[in-house]
N, CA, C and O of each residue as an XYZ file, in Angstrom:
548
protein
N       0.826     -1.198      0.000
C       0.000      0.000      0.000
C       0.866      1.256      0.000
O       0.658      2.129     -0.843
N       1.823      1.381      0.909
C       2.677      2.568      0.978
C       3.939      2.321      0.170
O       4.617      1.310      0.353
N       4.248      3.252     -0.725
C       5.457      3.172     -1.550
C       6.655      3.800     -0.865
O       7.748      3.233     -0.866
N       6.450      4.985     -0.273
C       7.573      5.740      0.283
C       7.045      6.852      1.176
O       5.875      7.225      1.100
N       7.925      7.374      2.021
C       7.626      8.616      2.726
C       7.844      9.715      1.706
O       8.968      9.903      1.241
N       6.797     10.447      1.344
C       6.910     11.469      0.305
C       7.440     12.778      0.851
O       8.409     13.324      0.321
N       6.812     13.297      1.915
C       7.302     14.559      2.466
C       6.920     14.702      3.934
O       6.010     14.050      4.445
N       7.655     15.577      4.572
C       7.318     16.038      5.909
C       7.023     17.523      5.767
O       7.806     18.257      5.165
N       5.911     17.965      6.312
C       5.508     19.364      6.227
C       5.902     20.068      7.520
O       5.602     19.593      8.615
N       6.577     21.206      7.379
C       7.006     21.962      8.547
C       6.465     23.384      8.494
O       6.316     23.968      7.420
N       6.174     23.927      9.666
C       5.831     25.335      9.806
C       7.127     26.102     10.006
O       7.990     25.676     10.774
N       7.269     27.231      9.320
C       8.482     28.038      9.457
C       8.115     29.487      9.712
O       7.056     29.951      9.291
N       8.979     30.190     10.392
C       8.756     31.598     10.704
C       9.318     32.487      9.600
O       8.758     33.546      9.319
N      10.419     32.071      8.967
C      11.078     32.871      7.936
C      11.352     31.970      6.731
O      12.280     31.161      6.750
N      10.539     32.115      5.687
C      10.648     31.250      4.520
C      11.978     31.436      3.793
O      12.570     30.459      3.335
N      12.448     32.663      3.683
C      13.718     32.925      3.005
C      14.879     32.272      3.753
O      15.743     31.648      3.137
N      14.901     32.413      5.073
C      15.962     31.797      5.876
C      15.884     30.270      5.786
O      16.909     29.589      5.769
N      14.658     29.743      5.729
C      14.477     28.287      5.585
C      15.037     27.814      4.256
O      15.738     26.804      4.193
N      14.726     28.547      3.191
C      15.251     28.195      1.867
C      16.783     28.247      1.860
O      17.434     27.344      1.334
N      17.341     29.280      2.430
C      18.801     29.401      2.473
C      19.426     28.248      3.255
O      20.444     27.696      2.838
N      18.826     27.884      4.376
C      19.371     26.800      5.189
C      19.342     25.482      4.431
O      20.373     24.826      4.283
N      18.165     25.091      3.951
C      18.029     23.782      3.310
C      18.730     23.722      1.945
O      19.289     22.688      1.580
N      18.700     24.818      1.202
C      19.273     24.793     -0.151
C      20.760     25.154     -0.175
O      21.553     24.450     -0.799
N      21.141     26.225      0.486
C      22.545     26.637      0.438
C      23.412     25.865      1.428
O      24.527     25.465      1.092
N      22.924     25.656      2.618
C      23.746     25.005      3.644
C      23.686     23.479      3.566
O      24.692     22.803      3.782
N      22.503     22.939      3.256
C      22.375     21.481      3.188
C      22.472     20.947      1.761
O      22.541     19.734      1.563
N      22.478     21.826      0.773
C      22.676     21.406     -0.604
C      21.443     20.850     -1.313
O      21.574     20.181     -2.338
N      20.257     21.117     -0.787
C      19.030     20.678     -1.442
C      18.575     21.746     -2.420
O      19.255     22.760     -2.579
N      17.425     21.543     -3.090
C      16.948     22.514     -4.080
C      15.435     22.672     -3.989
O      14.719     21.729     -3.651
N      14.958     23.878     -4.295
C      13.520     24.113     -4.359
C      12.984     23.402     -5.591
O      13.480     23.594     -6.701
N      11.975     22.587     -5.382
C      11.348     21.834     -6.477
C      10.243     22.673     -7.122
O      10.160     22.765     -8.347
N       9.395     23.286     -6.288
C       8.411     24.270     -6.743
C       7.968     25.087     -5.543
O       8.274     24.759     -4.397
N       7.229     26.174     -5.836
C       6.771     27.092     -4.794
C       5.251     27.063     -4.687
O       4.553     26.709     -5.638
N       4.747     27.444     -3.504
C       3.327     27.658     -3.292
C       3.094     29.162     -3.260
O       3.807     29.895     -2.574
N       2.089     29.618     -4.008
C       1.779     31.035     -4.109
C       0.372     31.252     -3.579
O      -0.558     30.539     -3.957
N       0.216     32.240     -2.702
C      -1.114     32.580     -2.185
C      -1.275     34.090     -2.271
O      -0.424     34.841     -1.797
N      -2.364     34.525     -2.875
C      -2.652     35.950     -3.037
C      -1.468     36.674     -3.682
O      -1.122     37.790     -3.295
N      -0.863     36.027     -4.659
C       0.231     36.631     -5.406
C       1.584     36.611     -4.729
O       2.552     37.134     -5.279
N       1.678     36.018     -3.545
C       2.947     36.000     -2.821
C       3.363     34.574     -2.492
O       2.532     33.708     -2.216
N       4.650     34.361     -2.529
C       5.205     33.056     -2.179
C       5.041     32.840     -0.671
O       5.432     33.687      0.132
N       4.462     31.704     -0.301
C       4.322     31.431      1.133
C       4.706     30.003      1.495
O       4.612     29.604      2.655
N       5.142     29.230      0.490
C       5.553     27.866      0.784
C       6.503     27.339     -0.264
O       6.582     27.858     -1.378
N       7.232     26.287      0.117
C       8.209     25.664     -0.765
C       8.083     24.154     -0.694
O       7.760     23.597      0.355
N       8.336     23.502     -1.801
C       8.538     22.058     -1.813
C      10.023     21.889     -2.121
O      10.470     22.185     -3.229
N      10.774     21.418     -1.151
C      12.228     21.273     -1.260
C      12.544     19.811     -1.540
O      12.126     18.917     -0.805
N      13.289     19.585     -2.616
C      13.585     18.219     -3.056
C      14.789     17.654     -2.310
O      15.844     18.285     -2.238
N      14.614     16.445     -1.753
C      15.708     15.714     -1.120
C      16.283     14.716     -2.117
O      17.494     14.660     -2.332
N      15.389     13.925     -2.726
C      15.774     13.004     -3.799
C      14.562     12.851     -4.707
O      13.613     13.626     -4.587
N      14.565     11.884     -5.602
C      13.470     11.753     -6.567
C      12.122     11.426     -5.956
O      11.104     11.509     -6.644
N      12.085     11.057     -4.686
C      10.812     10.694     -4.052
C      10.592     11.348     -2.696
O       9.544     11.134     -2.088
N      11.534     12.132     -2.202
C      11.424     12.655     -0.843
C      11.569     14.178     -0.831
O      12.427     14.746     -1.507
N      10.699     14.822     -0.036
C      10.643     16.278     -0.025
C      10.402     16.806      1.392
O       9.953     16.085      2.282
N      10.715     18.083      1.561
C      10.317     18.833      2.751
C       9.386     19.927      2.247
O       9.764     20.730      1.394
N       8.165     19.953      2.779
C       7.193     20.983      2.426
C       7.214     22.004      3.557
O       6.976     21.653      4.713
N       7.495     23.257      3.236
C       7.620     24.300      4.256
C       6.618     25.415      3.984
O       6.570     25.958      2.880
N       5.817     25.755      4.996
C       4.860     26.847      4.888
C       5.166     27.894      5.954
O       5.367     27.572      7.125
N       5.197     29.150      5.522
C       5.474     30.247      6.442
C       4.243     30.520      7.297
O       3.131     30.627      6.780
N       4.446     30.632      8.594
C       3.359     30.937      9.523
C       2.966     32.402      9.378
O       3.799     33.253      9.066
N       1.688     32.684      9.607
C       1.207     34.058      9.533
C       1.759     34.897     10.686
O       1.915     36.111     10.558
N       2.050     34.249     11.800
C       2.595     34.950     12.964
C       3.471     33.991     13.752
O       3.439     32.780     13.530
N       4.233     34.524     14.649
C       5.116     33.707     15.496
C       4.274     32.707     16.285
O       3.257     33.089     16.863
N       4.673     31.442     16.324
C       3.888     30.459     17.073
C       3.902     30.727     18.578
O       4.846     31.307     19.113
N       2.845     30.295     19.236
C       2.738     30.453     20.682
C       3.858     29.666     21.355
O       4.109     28.516     20.996
N       4.522     30.267     22.316
C       5.602     29.639     23.071
C       6.718     29.097     22.179
O       7.428     28.169     22.564
N       6.871     29.677     20.985
C       7.939     29.248     20.092
C       7.779     27.844     19.560
O       8.743     27.265     19.059
N       6.579     27.276     19.653
C       6.355     25.900     19.187
C       6.298     25.865     17.664
O       5.304     26.253     17.050
N       7.372     25.399     17.084
C       7.423     25.202     15.651
C       7.597     23.715     15.437
O       7.968     22.995     16.364
N       7.340     23.253     14.253
C       7.638     21.856     14.056
C       6.887     21.192     12.944
O       6.405     21.829     12.008
N       6.803     19.897     13.072
C       6.182     19.079     12.043
C       4.671     19.297     12.060
O       4.019     19.178     13.097
N       4.148     19.609     10.914
C       2.720     19.813     10.760
C       2.032     18.487     10.423
O       0.986     18.162     10.985
N       2.626     17.731      9.506
C       2.107     16.408      9.163
C       3.190     15.623      8.432
O       4.212     16.178      8.029
N       2.949     14.326      8.270
C       3.821     13.546      7.406
C       2.980     12.950      6.304
O       1.775     12.757      6.466
N       3.619     12.654      5.170
C       2.886     12.212      3.993
C       3.527     10.980      3.388
O       4.739     10.932      3.176
N       2.697      9.980      3.111
C       3.138      8.769      2.438
C       2.647      8.789      0.993
O       1.506      9.160      0.718
N       3.520      8.387      0.081
C       3.116      8.228     -1.310
C       2.499      6.854     -1.492
O       3.029      5.853     -1.010
N       1.372      6.814     -2.192
C       0.701      5.552     -2.503
C       0.447      5.490     -4.009
O       0.415      6.519     -4.685
N       0.267      4.279     -4.523
C      -0.001      4.112     -5.949
C      -1.420      4.511     -6.325
O      -1.640      5.101     -7.383
N      -2.379      4.195     -5.470
C      -3.796      4.355     -5.805
C      -4.530      4.844     -4.563
O      -4.587      4.140     -3.555
N      -5.090      6.047     -4.631
C      -5.735      6.641     -3.451
C      -6.996      5.876     -3.055
O      -7.293      5.754     -1.867
N      -7.744      5.357     -4.041
C      -8.962      4.600     -3.720
C      -8.618      3.276     -3.031
O      -9.274      2.888     -2.065
N      -7.600      2.593     -3.527
C      -7.172      1.336     -2.906
C      -6.628      1.598     -1.500
O      -6.847      0.800     -0.589
N      -5.929      2.702     -1.330
C      -5.414      3.070     -0.003
C      -6.573      3.292      0.965
O      -6.557      2.792      2.090
N      -7.573      4.040      0.520
C      -8.737      4.318      1.359
C      -9.438      3.018      1.761
O      -9.804      2.838      2.922
N      -9.621      2.123      0.804
C     -10.282      0.841      1.086
C      -9.454      0.001      2.053
O      -9.999     -0.613      2.972
N      -8.148     -0.026      1.848
C      -7.261     -0.805      2.711
C      -7.284     -0.271      4.138
O      -7.336     -1.049      5.090
N      -7.246      1.040      4.291
C      -7.296      1.632      5.627
C      -8.629      1.345      6.304
O      -8.669      1.041      7.496
N      -9.722      1.441      5.548
C     -11.050      1.150      6.098
C     -11.130     -0.297      6.582
O     -11.688     -0.567      7.645
N     -10.573     -1.226      5.805
C     -10.555     -2.640      6.210
C      -9.807     -2.840      7.514
O     -10.112     -3.757      8.276
N      -8.835     -1.989      7.771
C      -8.026     -2.088      8.986
C      -8.579     -1.238     10.128
O      -7.957     -1.125     11.185
N      -9.744     -0.646      9.909
C     -10.399      0.123     10.960
C      -9.877      1.539     11.130
O     -10.093      2.153     12.174
N      -9.196      2.065     10.126
C      -8.668      3.431     10.200
C      -9.677      4.386      9.576
O     -10.064      4.221      8.419
N     -10.097      5.373     10.337
C     -11.028      6.377      9.846
C     -10.258      7.410      9.028
O      -9.278      7.981      9.508
N     -10.697      7.649      7.798
C     -10.039      8.622      6.921
C     -10.983      9.788      6.652
O     -12.184      9.705      6.907
N     -10.420     10.873      6.136
C     -11.222     12.057      5.848
C     -10.559     12.908      4.763
O      -9.387     12.725      4.435
N     -11.327     13.825      4.226
C     -10.870     14.865      3.309
C     -10.201     14.324      2.036
O      -9.162     14.831      1.614
N     -10.797     13.305      1.438
C     -10.262     12.795      0.174
C     -10.634     13.780     -0.933
O     -11.805     14.111     -1.119
N      -9.605     14.249     -1.674
C      -9.858     15.211     -2.748
C      -8.610     15.381     -3.600
O      -7.526     14.912     -3.254
N      -8.793     16.062     -4.716
C      -7.643     16.431     -5.525
C      -7.081     17.714     -4.942
O      -7.800     18.698     -4.767
N      -5.795     17.695     -4.645
C      -5.140     18.827     -4.000
C      -4.722     19.888     -5.011
O      -4.758     19.656     -6.220
N      -4.328     21.048     -4.511
C      -3.916     22.151     -5.367
C      -2.692     21.809     -6.211
O      -2.482     22.409     -7.265
N      -1.885     20.855     -5.759
C      -0.699     20.472     -6.528
C      -0.999     19.398     -7.569
O      -0.082     18.884     -8.209
N      -2.272     19.057     -7.743
C      -2.681     18.089     -8.746
C      -2.711     16.645     -8.267
O      -3.221     15.774     -8.972
N      -2.177     16.379     -7.091
C      -2.196     15.012     -6.565
C      -3.560     14.718     -5.945
O      -4.355     15.626     -5.702
N      -3.815     13.429     -5.691
C      -4.990     13.031     -4.929
C      -4.545     12.781     -3.503
O      -3.512     12.154     -3.270
N      -5.317     13.269     -2.555
C      -4.944     13.150     -1.143
C      -6.060     12.557     -0.316
O      -7.236     12.593     -0.680
N      -5.644     12.008      0.814
C      -6.534     11.406      1.794
C      -5.827     11.541      3.129
O      -4.599     11.476      3.179
N      -6.560     11.725      4.196
C      -5.970     11.960      5.515
C      -6.484     10.983      6.558
O      -7.573     10.425      6.429
N      -5.667     10.786      7.606
C      -6.091     10.140      8.840
C      -5.266     10.758      9.967
O      -4.394     11.593      9.728
N      -5.549     10.343     11.172
C      -4.824     10.856     12.337
C      -4.304      9.674     13.138
O      -5.023      8.699     13.356
N      -3.043      9.762     13.580
C      -2.498      8.664     14.373
C      -2.966      8.784     15.816
O      -3.575      9.795     16.168
N      -2.707      7.796     16.662
C      -3.202      7.823     18.042
C      -2.714      9.015     18.866
O      -3.336      9.362     19.870
N      -1.616      9.644     18.458
C      -1.106     10.817     19.179
C      -1.647     12.122     18.620
O      -1.305     13.198     19.112
N      -2.490     12.037     17.595
C      -3.065     13.239     17.013
C      -2.263     13.821     15.857
O      -2.592     14.903     15.372
N      -1.222     13.131     15.404
C      -0.429     13.610     14.280
C      -1.187     13.318     12.990
O      -1.648     12.199     12.768
N      -1.307     14.333     12.147
C      -1.989     14.173     10.865
C      -1.098     13.411      9.899
O       0.100     13.671      9.795
N      -1.712     12.459      9.192
C      -1.000     11.679      8.186
C      -1.740     11.846      6.864
O      -2.942     11.602      6.760
N      -0.982     12.271      5.862
C      -1.516     12.469      4.517
C      -1.043     11.319      3.627
O       0.079     10.833      3.770
N      -1.901     10.895      2.718
C      -1.551      9.916      1.701
C      -1.742     10.605      0.355
O      -2.797     11.186      0.101
N      -0.730     10.546     -0.511
C      -0.783     11.189     -1.832
C      -0.594     10.167     -2.926
O       0.245      9.272     -2.822
N      -1.385     10.310     -3.983
C      -1.185      9.556     -5.222
C      -0.912     10.584     -6.315
O      -1.685     11.524     -6.499
N       0.182     10.404     -7.032
C       0.617     11.367     -8.036
C       0.409     10.819     -9.438
O       0.491      9.611     -9.661
N       0.138     11.723    -10.389
C       0.103     11.354    -11.800
C       0.972     12.348    -12.565
O       1.638     13.192    -11.966
N       0.961     12.243    -13.881
C       1.857     13.080    -14.687
C       1.537     14.567    -14.592
O       2.384     15.384    -14.950
N       0.348     14.954    -14.122
C      -0.028     16.355    -14.007
C       0.252     16.941    -12.627
O       0.056     18.139    -12.423
N       0.701     16.135    -11.685
C       1.000     16.611    -10.340
C       2.278     17.454    -10.350
O       3.194     17.195    -11.130
N       2.332     18.463     -9.479
C       3.510     19.346     -9.416
C       4.793     18.596     -9.108
O       5.870     19.032     -9.516
N       4.704     17.481     -8.399
C       5.895     16.672     -8.130
C       6.556     16.298     -9.453
O       7.782     16.231     -9.535
N       5.754     16.054    -10.488
C       6.282     15.655    -11.791
C       6.477     16.820    -12.754
O       7.412     16.799    -13.554
N       5.611     17.843    -12.697
C       5.712     18.958    -13.637
C       6.623     20.077    -13.133
O       7.149     20.859    -13.926
N       6.806     20.151    -11.826
C       7.575     21.207    -11.158
C       6.933     22.588    -11.305
O       7.605     23.602    -11.116
N       5.650     22.639    -11.637
C       4.931     23.899    -11.782
C       4.535     24.438    -10.411
O       4.077     23.687     -9.549
N       4.717     25.761    -10.215
C       4.234     26.402     -9.001
C       2.712     26.290     -8.978
O       2.074     26.270    -10.030
N       2.135     26.217     -7.791
C       0.683     26.080     -7.652
C       0.114     27.190     -6.792
O       0.712     27.584     -5.790
N      -1.052     27.693     -7.191
C      -1.769     28.702     -6.432
C      -2.541     28.021     -5.312
O      -3.163     26.980     -5.520
N      -2.499     28.604     -4.143
C      -3.178     28.076     -2.966
C      -4.300     29.024     -2.583
O      -4.125     30.242     -2.613
N      -5.462     28.466     -2.220
C      -6.622     29.300     -1.903
C      -7.147     29.060     -0.493
O      -8.296     29.397     -0.206
N      -6.338     28.490      0.392
C      -6.790     28.303      1.758
C      -6.012     29.184      2.684
O      -6.248     29.171      3.892
């Protein structure tokens, strides 16, 4: 069912500093950007051909400096088969839809409350086209 860990999503306070750290200091590269209301507010940073760090800039400083992992995402071959398999195992899923990056997504929550995303990609998904995507949330 699960092919790979696709990405880890992190909240960041300074998107430019995050890009400089991951790209200049760690040697990674921006794969594509997220644009909201005409401004860049997120990055998909490529680690290898299947692994990424998704970074979104927070609107304000987090309470008590709590920054961190927002969710983790597994790549799957087929979102419908994933949903059926999880249901058979008693896992409640939600929010199945086509995402702004062109992938199909489905969510669940682990016992500790961590959000887990499942993505199925096709040739039109930003992971493959590297096209920036407009965000409306």
